[in-house]
C-alpha positions, 0 to 999 in steps of 0.5 A: 887451582891445582888438579887434585884440588879442582877435582875435589870441588867438582866431586862436591858438585856433582854429588849436589847435582845427584850424579849416579853410577852409570849415568851419562855425563859429557862436558863441552868445551871449546878451543883451548878454552878450559880444558882443565874444567874438563879434566876435573870434571872427568876424573871427579864423575869417574870416582862416582861411576858416571860414564864420562864424555868429553865434547871439544867445540873448535874454537869460535870466531872472533865475534866481538861483544857478548852475543847471546844465544849464538853458539858453535853448536848451532851448525852441528846438529849431530852434536846437539842430538848427542848432547840430548841422549846424555843425562847431564851436560857440563856447559863449560861454553855458555849456552845460555839462551841459545836455541841448541841449549832449549833443544837439549833441555827439552830432551830432559838433559839436565845442564851445569854451566860452569865458566867462571874462574876455579877459585870462585867456584870453589868459595862459592860451593853449593849447599843445601841450605843455599838451595832451600833458602832459594827455593823459598823465594822461588815460591813466594815469586811464583805466587806473585802477580805484582813486583814493585822495586823502589829506591833512594835514587828514585827508582819506582818501577812496576812489573806484572807478573802473569806470563813467565815462569820463576826460575831459582838458581841454586848452583847444582842441578839434580832434575831432568830438563833443569839448567843452573849456574855455578856459581849463583843464588837468587830467583828470577822471573820475567815481566808481562811482555807490555807489563813493565812500567817506571823508572829505574836509576841505576845508582854509583856502586851498581854493577854493569854486566857483561861490561864489568864495571861499577857505575859512577853516575846515575842511569835513569831509565824511563821505562813504558808497556815493557820497553825502554823509552829513555836513558838519561844520565852522564858517561856512564849512560852514554856507554850503555846507549853505545853498547845497545845502539851496537847490536843495531835491534830495537828488541834489546831495548826490551826488559828481561829477567828481574829477581834478587840475590841471595848468596852470602857467599857473593860479595860485591865489592869483589870486582874492584882492580885486583879482586876481579878474578874473571869471568862473567860476573856470576858473584855481582849477580848472586850478592845477598839482598841485590835487586837485579834487572835485565834487558834485552832477551826473555826467551830463557822463559819462553818469551818471544825476544831473542835479541843478542843485546843483554845487560845484566844489572845488579843494584844495592839498596833496593826494596822490592815487595810482591804484591805489596809485602816487603821482600828487601828492603834497603838491600837486606832481605826481610822475609825470615824463612829466606834469610841466611847469615852473611859471611 
């Protein structure tokens, strides 16, 4: 995408995020990555009269795997303090799950993560309609005490919901201390630490993230009191177990966040060879009617588990109930107030 076009979609984003004249915005990058993002955001913010800054961290060391919560800011407390004192941080590094992001949010800085390819950012621009629908879903989830998920493949799992807040992701942020991710479009929360029990069957066509791959044969998870006690299946199950074992951290077996996707502009099929544009998989997390469960850290929600071992698994064709009321049935959102036309 050329600079002018990239600047225009960043301008739309900043307007949706309520950027005002004389606000202080910082774009955070590292090494040589996403410098074009910084240029586009800087140009867009200047058109709105914002005070724009670019903070560029050194390139990170090769770490291997997806070690969530580990950032270059950990060794730079003075940089963290600077970010606490801006109005909005545009995170082009991916700070999520890190103590540094939590400290920055707690200081009142709103944060937008933008690490997906520009073409995907353009196709999944935030909208007022998406925000309104996601907020309706978040209100329903926030009131619920029990979530149950079922599927024709054998999933039947219950989450007790009495501990953690609900998070609404609609791809823009205009409130102090709020974080969001562009692109997105879903709601989620976490089950009680000992309150997730049952069976989840990840079926062919469901997606493993961060592996960015479609499941080919079923993976059966057994969950008791908030922790996975057994993973069974074929090659895909063995890959998952090997990946998790690589962290040497039993907390990786904990159940993390859970929710459903609501963005009609996100497509399930866009990860096939030749279609996947790169990035970290925000499109499959967001596609309309998916039910996604996650394993590993829950510190994003205020929980005690800060393991670096994290998987997100969006599933198709599931049904999700809140206090026995249907929300998603066979992969379709059935609450009229939340429905959006699929495009």
